[in-house]
C-alpha positions in Angstrom: 12.4 -10.0 -14.4 14.9 -11.2 -17.0 12.8 -14.2 -18.1 9.7 -12.3 -19.3 8.9 -12.6 -22.9 6.3 -11.0 -25.2 3.6 -13.3 -24.0 4.3 -12.4 -20.3 4.2 -8.7 -21.3 0.8 -9.3 -23.0 -0.5 -11.1 -20.0 0.6 -8.2 -17.8 -0.9 -5.6 -20.1 -4.3 -7.4 -20.1 -4.3 -8.0 -16.3 -3.4 -4.4 -15.6 -6.6 -3.4 -17.4 -8.8 -6.4 -16.6 -7.7 -7.9 -13.3 -10.8 -10.1 -13.0 -10.6 -11.6 -16.5 -11.4 -15.4 -16.4 -8.3 -17.5 -17.0 -10.1 -19.1 -19.9 -10.6 -15.7 -21.6 -7.1 -14.6 -20.9 -5.7 -17.9 -22.4 -7.9 -17.4 -25.5 -6.6 -13.8 -26.0 -2.9 -14.8 -25.8 -3.3 -18.0 -27.7 -2.2 -20.5 -25.0 -4.0 -23.2 -23.2 -5.7 -22.5 -19.9 -3.1 -24.5 -18.0 -0.1 -22.9 -19.7 -1.6 -19.4 -19.0 -2.3 -20.3 -15.4 1.3 -21.5 -15.1 2.7 -18.2 -16.5 0.5 -16.1 -14.3 1.6 -18.2 -11.2 5.2 -17.7 -12.2 4.7 -13.9 -12.5 3.0 -13.8 -9.1 5.8 -15.8 -7.4 8.4 -13.5 -9.0 6.7 -10.5 -7.5 5.8 -9.0 -10.8 2.1 -9.4 -10.2 1.8 -8.2 -6.6 -2.0 -8.4 -6.3 -5.4 -7.8 -7.9 -7.6 -5.0 -6.9 -10.7 -3.1 -7.7 -9.9 0.4 -9.1 -12.8 2.4 -7.6 -13.6 5.7 -9.2 -14.8 8.7 -7.3 -18.1 7.7 -5.7 -19.3 11.1 -4.7 -19.1 14.0 -7.1 -19.0 16.3 -4.1 -15.6 15.2 -3.1 -12.7 17.6 -3.6 -9.3 16.1 -4.3 -6.1 18.2 -3.6 -2.4 18.1 -3.1 -0.8 19.7 0.0 2.7 20.5 -0.9 4.7 20.6 2.3 8.1 22.0 3.1 9.5 21.0 6.5 11.9 22.8 8.8 13.9 19.7 9.1 13.7 16.1 7.8 12.9 13.4 8.6 9.8 14.3 10.5 8.1 11.2 11.9 5.9 13.4 14.1 4.4 15.1 11.0 3.9 11.8 9.3 2.2 10.3 12.3 -0.2 13.2 12.6 -1.0 13.1 8.8 -1.8 9.4 9.2 -4.4 10.3 11.7 -6.5 12.4 9.2 -9.1 10.3 7.4 -9.0 12.8 4.5 -5.3 12.0 3.8 -5.1 9.4 1.0 -1.4 9.2 0.3 1.8 10.9 1.6 5.0 10.8 -0.5 8.4 12.1 0.5 10.0 13.8 -2.4 13.3 15.3 -3.4 13.8 18.9 -4.3 12.4 22.0 -2.6 9.3 20.2 -1.3 9.5 17.5 1.3 6.1 16.0 1.3 3.2 15.7 -1.3 0.0 14.9 0.6 -2.9 13.7 -1.4 -6.2 14.5 0.3 -9.9 14.1 -0.4 -12.5 16.2 1.4 -16.2 17.0 1.1 -15.9 20.7 0.9 -13.7 23.7 0.5 -14.3 24.5 4.2 -13.1 21.0 5.1 -10.0 21.5 2.9 -9.3 24.8 4.7 -9.7 23.2 8.1 -7.3 20.5 7.1 -4.8 23.0 5.7 -4.9 25.0 8.9 -4.2 21.8 11.0 -1.3 20.8 8.8 0.2 24.3 8.5 0.3 24.7 12.3 2.2 21.5 12.9 5.5 22.1 14.7 7.9 21.1 11.9 5.9 22.5 8.9 7.7 25.5 7.4 5.5 26.1 4.3 2.3 24.7 2.8 0.9 25.2 -0.7 -2.4 23.7 -1.9 -3.3 22.6 -5.4 -6.8 21.5 -6.0 -7.3 18.7 -8.6 -9.5 20.1 -11.4 -9.7 16.8 -13.2 -7.6 13.6 -13.7 -6.7 13.3 -17.3 -4.7 10.1 -17.0 -4.7 7.8 -14.1 -2.9 4.4 -13.8 -2.2 2.2 -10.9 
């Protein structure tokens, strides 16, 4: 957005970390009145810069295993593979990417056995040529 200024960027920075901050507190931190702050936030929402507010939930169960399935397809696009992946509750996110890989599938499962079962299911799909798995050891930086 062309019309953003330093105050708008400060608002965005604060809201990205503290989405539930009361408008009065936000106004105090940026040095504007509550009504001026509300007006700026409303303008940012209407412009589509602020697309929503959400709770960023951390991992609830330490027993969960997060992994990436790195998928190479025989041919693209492959709507059938995407439809099947959408049916797995362990699949959290699927991204089509450029380069040698075609899909990066983020999964979360309860055990290594569950990960192996999911891998077996995905690897035997008709259009899947190759599958590599990378288990997440830890998340060092995570932004939304």
